[in-house]
N, C-alpha and C positions, 0 to 999 in steps of 0.2 A: 649548483644553482644554474639558472639560465643566464645567457648573456651573449653579446657580440664579441667576436675574437678576430683581431687583425694580425695577419702573419703573411710575410712575403707580398705585401700590398694587397692582399685579398681579405675581404670581410666575410666571416661565416657566423651563423647562428648556432650556438651550442647549448646543450642541456646538462653537460657534465663538468662545468667549471667548478673548481674548488672554492669554498667560502674563503673570504679574505682572512689571512692570519694576522692577528694584531701584534704589533711591536709595542714596546712601552710608549705610553702617551697617545697611542692611536685609539680611535673609537670606531665601532662598527655602525654603518649607516645603511638603512633600508632606503633605496632610491625611490622617491615618489614621482619625480618628473625630471627628464633630462632633455637638453637641447642639442640639436645637431648644428655644429659650427662649420664654417668654411675650412678651418684648419683640419677638422676631422676628414673632410673630403680630400684635402691636399695630401694628407698622410697616405692615402691610397695611391697617390702619384709619386710618392717618394720624398715628401717634405722632411720626414724623419723616418729612420729605419727602426720602427717600433714593432714589437711583438707583445700582444697582450690585449686587455680590454680597453678600447678607446673611450672617448667622451670625457668632457670636463665641465660642462655647464649643468648644474643640477640643483634640486632642493630635495632634502631627504629627512628621514626620521632616525634619531639615534636609538639603536637597539641594544648595544653593549657599550656602557660608558667607560669601562676599563680604568676605573679609578677617578672618574670625573662625574660623580653622581648628579651634579647640577645640570648635566646635559641629557640625562636619560629621558627619553620620550619627547624631546624637543625637536621641532623642525629646524633645520639648519641649512645654510649655504656654506661654501668653503673656498678659501684661497687655494688656487691650484698649484702653488709653489711650495714644495716640501723642502725646507731649508735645513742645513746641518746645525745651525746655531753656534758654530765654533769658528768659522772662517772670518777673515778680515771684514768682508762685506756684511755678514750677519752681525758682527760686533759693532758695526757702524750703522745698524738699523736699516740695512739695505737687503732685507731677506729675499725679496723677489729676484735679486741678482746674486744670490748665493753661489759661490764658486763650486759647490758640490750639489747643487739643487737637482731634485727630481721633479717631474711635472705630471700632474694628474692626467692620465689617459694620453700622454704625449711622449714622455721620456722616462723610462725606468720605473713606472709606477702605474698600476692598473687603474682604469677610469671607471665611469659611471654608467656605461651602457650594459648594465647587468642588474640583477635583483638587489645585490648588496655591493657596497664599496667601503672604503675606509679613508680616514685622514687624521693627522694629529689634532688633538683637541684645540691647540692654539690657533689652528687654521680656521676654526669654525665661528660663524656668527649666527645667533639665534634669530629666527624669523618671527616677528609678531603675529599673533593670531589673526589680526585684521588684514594681513597680506596673503593673497591667494598663492597657490603653488605656481600658477601661470605667471604671475608677476615676479615671484621670487626666483624663478628659473632664469630670468633675464639679468640677474644681479652681476654675473661675471662679465658679460659683454658690455653692460652699462658702466661698470667700473672701468673697463678698458676705454670706453668712449670719454669718460670724464677725466681720465689720466692726462689727456692732452692739455687740459686747462691747468693742471698742476705743473706742466713743463714749460708752457709759454704764456706770456701775458697777452690777453686779447682785449683790445679797446673797442668801445662802441664805434669809433671812427675807422676801424680796420675793415678792409675788404677781404672777405674769406670765401674761398671756393672749396667745397667738398666734392671730390671726384669719386663717384660711386654711390649708388643708393640701394645697396643690398642690405642685409641684416644689420651689419655693424654701421654702415654708412647712415642709415636712418636714425640710429641712436646718437651718432656723432653730430648729425645735423641738429637734433634737438638740444644737445649740450651747448652748441654754439649759439643757437637761437636765444638761449637764456642770457647771453652776454650782451645782447643788443647790437651786435656787429652787422655790417652789410653782408648778408649771407646769400650765396647761390649754391645749389646742389646739382651736379651734373648727373643726369639720368639717361637711360637708353630705352626705357619702357614707360608706357602710359600708367601702369598700375602704381609704381612708387611715386610717380609725379602727382597722381591724385591724392595719395596719402600725405605727401609733403604739403600740397596746397591746402588740404584740410587742417593741417597744423599751422598754417600761416607762413610757410617757408617757400621761398621761390625756387622752383624746379626749372632747369634749363637743359637743353640738349647740347651735345658736343659742338655742333656747328654754330650754336648761338654764342659760345664763349671763345671761339677761335679769334686769336689776336688780342684777347683781353689779358690783363695782368692783375694779380691779387697780392696783398701783403702776406697772407697765410693761405697755403694750399694743403689740403689733406688728401693723400692718396689712399683709397680704400677699395680699389677695384679687384685686387688680386690678379693683376695681369701686367705684362710688360707694356702693353699699349696704354694702360691707365697711367703707368709711371711716366711714359713719354709725354702724355697730355698734361699731367700734373706739373712736370718740369717746365713745360712751355708756358704755363699759366703763372708761374712764380716770378714776381718782379725781382730786379736786382736788389740785393740786401733784404729780400723777403725770406720767409720760413717755409720749408717744405717738410711736412710731417708724413712719415711713412707708417702706415698701419697694416699693410698687407703682409700675410705670411703665406707663401706659396712655393711649390717646388719649381726649381729652375733658376736661371740667372737673368740679369738685366744688363743691357749695354748702356753705359753712362759716360758722357763726355765730362770727365773730371775737370779738365782745364776750364771749361765754361762755368762750372760751379765755382771755381776759384775766382775767375775774373768777375763774375757777377756777385761774389761774396754771399752766396746762398747759405743759409743755416739749415742743415739737414737734421731732423729730429726723429730718431727712432722711438716709437711709442708702443708699449706693451700692456702689462697688467696695471690695474689701478686699485683704489681703495674699495674693498668689498662692502663694508658697512655704508659708505657713501653711495655706492650704487644702489643698494637696497633702499636707502632713504629717498633717493631721487625717484625711485619707482613708487614707493608707498605714498609719497607726498604728491604725486601727479606731475612732477617736473618732467619726467620721461614717461611717454605713453607707448604701449606695445600691443594693445588689443588688435589693431588692424594688421599687425605683423605676423600673427600666427596663421600659418597656412593649413596645418593639419596636425593631428595627434594620433600616433600609432601605438599599439601595444608592443611589448618587448618581443613577443612571438612574430610580430610583423616588422622587426627591426631592419631587416634587409630591404624591405619595401620603403621604410622610412629613409634609409640612406640613399636609395635610388631616387626617391621623390626630392630629397634635399639637393641632389645634384643636377636637377633639371633647370634650365635657364629661366631666370625670373622668379623662381620660387623663394619665398622668404623663410620664416622660421618653421622648421619641422620639429615636433616634440615627440619624445618616446616616454610612455607611461608604463613602467614595469608592472 
């Protein structure tokens, strides 16, 4: 089959990739649409030492149900965490933090930048006919955005600053808007500022928030500079939510975090059916976020486009 292949931090387009071999409980999925994520780009910089087919945001069609006939021919999205089902965390219903987990297109499990992929049947959520492929492909990042609201309580009286208005930042901003909080989103470009304004969300530039403090700050820039700004904006006894995944280290004054009693919250994957519902119900909008759609044969061009400054969501349609 055709697909993109990542090895030694280099992305290549190949036409000779083997079809996925199904293990018990796994089903074969024809990829209909895949999204390029910032994590995919960071893996080319060494975020994870991964060799294989990258990509983890997708909507696809089940082609081989492998003992799960109710899924045959269904459009599906999928949880990217492939859990063992046997470790302490899995037994405690914390499968996304499985001690032996593999991760779709990121760690020890081939992803979706190919004609076909696979996932365990238990990872899949069926997409209603009324939901388009373009909406469904945003389910994974939307679930990640909503995850924050599962982790911390947000009151309408809270002052919240989201630092970063890229692909994930725009989704997070909408999730927070629905709580009624006092929300500002730090932007660096006019394009996301215009999108946010259209959604009724206040966009501000870094110089406009200098010296301000917030109860909750969400860092989603994917840069050390963004972390530095986010930390400066977090009030004493406030919460700093970290959403970025990127290659490299960040210098942190831990003593200052202790003295200010800052709550650090690492936030990763969320509830995939909830993400799909938020999209299908219109609570989260994504139409203005789609920059371009490439064919799989143009996959390298898609990756290059996604890596350009200011570009929002790039999609690949095999």
